[in-house]
C-alpha positions as CSV (number, residue, x, y, z in Angstrom):
1,M,-31.2,-6.2,-12.6
2,S,-30.6,-3.8,-9.7
3,A,-27.2,-2.5,-8.6
4,A,-27.6,-4.4,-5.3
5,H,-28.0,-7.7,-7.2
6,L,-24.9,-6.9,-9.4
7,N,-22.8,-6.2,-6.3
8,I,-23.8,-9.4,-4.6
9,A,-23.0,-11.4,-7.7
10,D,-19.6,-9.8,-7.9
11,I,-18.7,-10.8,-4.4
12,R,-16.0,-13.5,-4.5
13,R,-12.6,-14.4,-3.2
14,E,-10.0,-17.0,-4.0
15,Y,-9.3,-19.8,-1.6
16,M,-5.6,-20.3,-1.4
17,L,-4.6,-21.4,2.1
18,Q,-4.4,-25.2,2.1
19,E,-5.2,-28.5,0.3
20,L,-6.9,-31.7,1.4
21,D,-5.8,-35.1,0.3
22,E,-6.8,-38.7,1.2
23,A,-3.6,-39.3,3.2
24,S,-4.2,-36.4,5.5
25,A,-7.9,-37.3,6.0
26,G,-7.0,-40.8,7.1
27,D,-9.5,-43.6,7.7
28,D,-11.6,-42.2,10.6
29,P,-13.6,-39.0,10.1
30,L,-14.1,-38.4,13.8
31,I,-10.4,-38.4,14.4
32,F,-9.9,-36.1,11.4
33,F,-12.7,-33.8,12.6
34,K,-11.0,-33.5,16.0
35,K,-7.8,-32.5,14.2
36,W,-9.5,-29.8,12.2
37,F,-11.3,-28.6,15.3
38,S,-8.0,-28.3,17.1
39,E,-6.6,-26.4,14.2
40,A,-9.6,-24.0,14.3
41,E,-9.1,-23.5,18.0
42,A,-5.4,-22.8,17.5
43,A,-6.3,-20.2,14.8
44,A,-8.3,-18.4,17.5
45,I,-11.6,-18.6,15.5
46,T,-14.5,-17.3,17.5
47,E,-17.4,-19.6,18.1
48,I,-15.7,-22.6,16.6
49,N,-18.3,-24.8,18.0
50,A,-21.2,-23.0,16.2
51,M,-22.9,-25.2,13.7
52,T,-26.0,-25.1,11.5
53,L,-28.5,-27.7,12.5
54,A,-31.0,-28.6,9.8
55,T,-34.1,-30.7,10.5
56,A,-37.3,-31.3,8.6
57,D,-40.9,-31.2,9.7
58,T,-43.7,-33.8,8.9
59,G,-44.3,-32.2,5.5
60,G,-40.6,-32.5,4.6
61,L,-40.0,-28.8,4.8
62,P,-36.4,-28.1,6.0
63,H,-35.6,-25.8,8.9
64,A,-32.2,-24.6,10.0
65,R,-30.7,-22.7,12.8
66,I,-27.3,-22.2,14.6
67,V,-26.7,-24.3,17.7
68,L,-23.5,-25.0,19.7
69,L,-21.6,-28.3,19.7
70,K,-21.2,-29.3,23.4
71,G,-19.8,-32.7,23.2
72,L,-18.0,-35.1,20.8
73,D,-17.2,-38.8,21.4
74,Q,-16.9,-42.0,19.4
75,D,-20.6,-42.1,18.9
76,G,-21.3,-38.6,17.6
77,F,-21.9,-34.9,18.1
78,V,-23.9,-33.5,21.1
79,F,-25.9,-30.4,21.4
80,Y,-28.5,-29.3,24.0
81,T,-31.9,-27.6,23.6
82,N,-35.5,-27.5,24.7
83,Y,-37.2,-30.7,23.8
84,D,-40.5,-28.8,23.2
85,S,-38.9,-26.4,20.8
86,A,-39.6,-26.6,17.0
87,K,-36.5,-28.6,16.4
88,G,-37.3,-30.9,19.2
89,K,-40.8,-31.6,17.9
90,E,-39.3,-32.1,14.4
91,L,-36.8,-34.7,15.7
92,V,-39.6,-36.7,17.3
93,T,-41.3,-37.3,13.9
94,N,-38.2,-37.3,11.7
95,P,-35.1,-38.2,13.8
96,F,-32.6,-37.3,11.1
97,A,-30.5,-34.1,10.9
98,C,-27.6,-32.4,9.2
99,L,-24.9,-30.3,10.9
100,V,-22.6,-27.8,9.1
101,F,-19.5,-26.2,10.4
102,F,-17.9,-23.3,8.5
103,W,-14.5,-22.0,9.5
104,K,-14.0,-19.2,7.0
105,E,-10.6,-18.2,8.4
106,L,-9.3,-21.7,7.4
107,E,-11.5,-21.9,4.3
108,R,-13.0,-25.1,5.6
109,Q,-16.5,-26.6,5.9
110,V,-17.6,-29.9,7.5
111,R,-21.1,-31.5,6.8
112,I,-22.4,-34.2,9.0
113,E,-25.6,-36.2,8.4
114,G,-27.1,-38.9,10.6
115,V,-29.7,-40.2,13.0
116,V,-30.5,-38.2,16.1
117,E,-31.1,-39.6,19.6
118,K,-31.5,-38.1,23.0
119,V,-28.5,-38.4,25.3
120,K,-28.9,-40.2,28.7
121,E,-30.6,-38.2,31.4
122,E,-27.4,-38.4,33.6
123,E,-25.4,-36.8,30.8
124,S,-27.9,-34.0,30.4
125,D,-27.9,-33.5,34.2
126,I,-24.1,-33.1,34.3
127,Y,-24.0,-30.6,31.5
128,F,-26.9,-28.6,32.8
129,Q,-25.3,-28.1,36.2
130,S,-22.1,-26.9,34.4
131,R,-24.0,-24.0,32.8
132,P,-24.0,-20.5,34.3
133,E,-26.8,-19.8,36.7
134,G,-28.5,-17.4,34.4
135,S,-28.6,-20.0,31.6
136,R,-30.1,-22.6,33.9
137,I,-32.9,-20.2,35.0
138,G,-33.4,-19.2,31.3
139,A,-34.1,-22.9,30.5
140,W,-37.0,-22.8,32.8
141,A,-38.2,-19.3,31.9
142,S,-38.3,-19.5,28.1
143,P,-41.2,-21.4,26.3
144,Q,-38.9,-21.9,23.3
145,S,-40.4,-21.5,19.8
146,R,-43.8,-20.6,21.1
147,E,-45.5,-17.3,20.3
148,I,-45.4,-14.7,23.1
149,T,-47.3,-11.4,23.2
150,H,-44.5,-9.4,24.7
151,R,-40.8,-9.5,25.9
152,N,-42.0,-8.8,29.4
153,I,-43.3,-12.4,29.6
154,L,-39.8,-13.7,29.5
155,D,-38.7,-11.2,32.2
156,I,-41.6,-12.1,34.4
157,N,-40.9,-15.8,34.0
158,Y,-37.2,-15.3,34.7
159,S,-37.9,-13.4,37.9
160,K,-40.3,-16.1,39.0
161,Y,-37.8,-18.9,38.6
162,Q,-35.0,-16.8,40.0
163,Q,-37.0,-16.5,43.2
164,E,-38.2,-20.1,43.2
165,F,-34.6,-21.4,43.0
166,S,-32.9,-18.8,45.1
167,D,-32.1,-21.2,48.0
168,I,-31.8,-24.5,46.2
169,E,-29.8,-26.0,43.3
170,I,-31.5,-25.3,40.1
171,P,-32.8,-28.7,38.7
172,R,-32.7,-29.5,35.0
173,P,-36.2,-29.0,33.5
174,P,-37.7,-32.2,32.2
175,H,-38.3,-30.5,28.8
176,W,-34.6,-29.7,28.4
177,G,-31.6,-31.9,27.5
178,G,-29.2,-33.2,24.9
179,Y,-29.3,-34.8,21.5
180,R,-26.5,-36.8,19.8
181,V,-26.2,-36.9,16.1
182,L,-24.9,-40.4,15.1
183,P,-23.1,-39.7,11.8
184,N,-23.5,-41.9,8.8
185,R,-21.9,-39.4,6.4
186,I,-19.2,-36.8,7.0
187,E,-17.9,-34.5,4.3
188,F,-14.8,-32.3,4.6
189,W,-14.4,-29.4,2.3
190,Q,-11.2,-27.4,1.8
191,G,-11.4,-24.2,-0.4
192,R,-9.1,-24.1,-3.4
193,A,-8.3,-21.7,-6.1
194,S,-10.6,-21.2,-9.1
195,R,-13.4,-23.0,-7.2
196,M,-11.6,-26.3,-7.7
197,H,-12.2,-27.2,-4.1
198,D,-11.2,-30.4,-2.3
199,R,-14.1,-32.6,-1.0
200,I,-13.6,-35.8,0.8
201,V,-16.6,-37.7,2.1
202,F,-16.8,-40.6,4.6
203,T,-19.8,-43.0,4.5
204,K,-20.5,-45.4,7.4
205,K,-20.3,-49.0,6.5
206,E,-21.1,-52.2,8.4
207,A,-19.2,-53.1,11.6
208,G,-18.4,-49.5,12.3
209,K,-16.1,-49.1,9.3
210,W,-16.0,-46.0,7.1
211,G,-15.7,-45.8,3.3
212,R,-13.9,-42.8,1.8
213,A,-14.2,-41.1,-1.5
214,R,-13.3,-37.9,-3.3
215,L,-16.1,-35.7,-4.7
216,A,-15.9,-33.2,-7.6
217,P,-16.4,-29.6,-6.4
């Protein structure tokens, strides 16, 4: 075994900051997620809304990437992207996804699994117009996930749309908008000493109720 492998295997740290119990988790995981999110915000964690989005293609192969949480309501977790991207195409044929948040400064992780649906067009329109101008032009200029022969293609496309929309409000592209992950399972993980971590999972039941259980680490 190489020295590099030995060094990687030796990387470890103890998790000592906090604990997680059923009383603090409560009965509603969305309310508890908002509490943890607020605590991450108060801890000045950068990119607290960055989350891993995992999808699967028609062959069942998983694909994951980082996206940004841009909305949270009683129905679920919202992010925005190009509908023609790889993840967009995967969600057409397999509308299920997993989200993972990891806030290492608080030694916490949250895993969310559920069905994915597009948000209403009006909701996508409102968010799109809130974005910086450059990001709105970029949504038109980038054929996301497609092969391109050179970086200049993006620059040429960007200049083209920058000129096209120079005197008008930039409209939302029809191929761009939001998705909402409707959670049916949410797990909260709090790091503890000796790898004896706390894991509490909520599972969606009938009539909008949630079941709660503790998992072994």
